[in-house]
C-alpha positions in Angstrom: 90.8 148.5 9.2 93.1 151.2 10.7 94.8 148.6 12.9 96.0 146.9 9.7 97.5 150.1 8.4 99.6 150.4 11.5 101.4 147.2 10.7 104.6 146.8 8.6 103.8 146.1 5.0 104.8 142.4 5.2 102.7 141.8 8.3 99.9 143.8 6.8 99.9 141.5 3.7 99.8 138.4 6.0 96.8 139.8 7.9 94.9 140.9 4.8 95.5 137.5 3.1 94.0 135.8 6.2 90.9 137.9 6.0 87.9 137.1 3.8 84.8 139.2 3.3 81.5 137.3 3.4 78.5 138.1 1.1 76.9 139.9 4.1 79.9 142.1 4.4 81.3 140.5 7.6 85.1 139.9 7.8 86.2 136.3 8.5 89.6 135.4 9.7 91.1 132.0 10.3 93.7 131.2 12.9 94.2 132.6 16.3 93.6 136.3 16.9 95.3 138.1 19.7 94.2 141.7 20.6 96.1 144.0 22.9 94.0 147.0 23.9 90.4 147.8 23.4 88.3 146.3 20.7 85.1 148.1 19.7 83.1 145.9 17.6 79.4 145.8 18.3 78.8 142.9 15.9 81.2 140.7 18.0 79.3 141.7 21.1 75.9 141.0 19.5 77.1 137.7 18.2 78.5 136.7 21.5 75.4 137.8 23.3 73.2 135.7 20.9 75.5 132.7 21.4 75.5 132.9 25.2 72.0 134.3 25.8 69.8 133.6 22.8 66.3 135.2 22.8 64.2 133.4 25.3 67.1 132.7 27.7 66.5 133.0 31.4 69.0 134.9 33.5 69.2 134.6 37.3 70.9 137.2 39.4 71.1 138.8 42.8 71.0 142.3 41.2 67.8 144.3 40.5 69.6 146.0 37.6 68.2 145.1 34.1 70.8 143.0 32.4 70.4 145.1 29.2 72.7 147.7 30.9 75.5 145.2 31.4 75.3 142.5 28.7 72.9 144.1 26.1 69.7 142.9 24.5 66.3 143.5 25.8 65.1 141.8 29.0 61.9 141.7 31.1 61.4 140.5 34.6 60.1 136.9 34.6 58.2 134.6 36.9 57.8 137.2 39.6 56.6 135.5 42.8 56.6 132.1 41.3 58.7 128.9 41.7 60.1 127.4 38.5 59.5 123.8 37.5 61.0 121.9 34.6 58.8 121.0 31.7 57.5 117.4 31.8 56.6 116.3 28.3 54.6 113.4 29.7 52.4 115.6 32.0 50.2 118.3 30.6 50.1 120.0 34.0 53.8 120.9 33.4 53.9 121.8 29.7 55.9 124.8 28.6 55.0 128.0 30.5 51.9 126.6 32.1 51.2 128.1 35.5 49.5 126.7 38.6 49.6 126.4 42.4 48.5 128.9 45.0 50.3 130.7 47.8 47.7 129.8 50.4 44.9 127.2 50.5 41.8 126.5 52.6 41.3 122.8 52.9 37.9 121.4 52.1 36.4 118.6 54.2 37.4 116.1 51.5 41.0 117.2 51.7 41.2 116.9 55.5 42.9 113.8 56.9 40.5 111.1 58.0 40.0 111.5 61.8 37.5 110.9 64.6 36.7 112.9 67.8 35.9 111.2 71.0 32.8 112.2 72.8 32.6 112.2 76.6 28.9 111.5 77.1 28.0 110.9 80.7 25.2 108.5 81.6 24.0 108.6 85.2 21.7 106.2 86.8 19.0 106.8 89.3 16.7 104.2 90.9 14.6 102.9 88.1 15.7 105.4 85.4 18.5 106.3 83.0 19.8 109.9 82.7 22.0 111.2 80.0 24.0 114.3 79.2 24.7 117.2 81.5 21.0 118.1 82.1 18.3 116.1 83.8 16.8 114.4 80.8 14.7 111.4 82.0 15.0 108.9 79.1 13.4 105.8 80.4 12.0 104.4 83.5 12.9 100.8 83.8 9.4 99.9 85.0 7.4 101.9 82.5 7.9 104.3 79.5 7.8 107.9 80.5 9.2 109.7 77.5 11.9 109.5 74.9 14.2 112.5 74.5 16.6 112.8 71.6 19.7 114.8 72.4 22.3 115.5 69.7 25.8 114.7 70.8 28.4 116.9 69.1 32.0 117.8 69.8 33.2 121.4 70.0 34.2 123.0 66.7 37.9 123.6 66.2 39.7 125.8 63.7 38.7 129.0 62.0 38.9 128.1 58.2 41.9 130.3 57.7 44.2 129.7 54.7 47.5 128.1 55.5 50.8 128.6 53.7 51.3 126.2 50.8 54.8 127.0 49.7 58.0 125.0 49.4 61.2 126.4 51.0 62.5 129.2 48.8 64.9 132.0 48.3 63.9 135.0 46.2 66.2 136.2 43.4 65.8 138.3 40.3 64.9 136.5 37.2 65.0 138.0 33.7 63.9 136.7 30.3 65.6 137.9 27.1 63.0 139.3 24.7 65.2 140.7 21.9 
């Protein structure tokens, strides 16, 4: 309490009478406090840190510097490469600290939109017979049965089963979680 000793005796008595010591040894003071100059009191800093950033707090910043160097406490990088979603108490998929989702996904047939492909199948006629496809497959003579040929009609395959991005628009920033 060297700052109190620097005061006049009447002012010193006023300051001391406004101070109370708690059972834990902390000094409590009622009324407004005005400080000119530096104040070195780690307990005030720790108390303020715990009030503003209690353990478990998340801190977002554009700086890669660990916040322990500027605001104190212990911090660890958090949610690296992940988007954050709010907890939904009514949906277990979004309960506290659950994770999910993927950066890229390959669609299964069941996930593809319903669609159809048109097939350009040419049928050519000749006197008394039907021809189909691009080759000379005689299917049926209109006057007598010659043979039946079964030709599969398929469309050309498209796609290469590559994964596609499955991410919402984003901006990457640093995210820290206070651990102590």
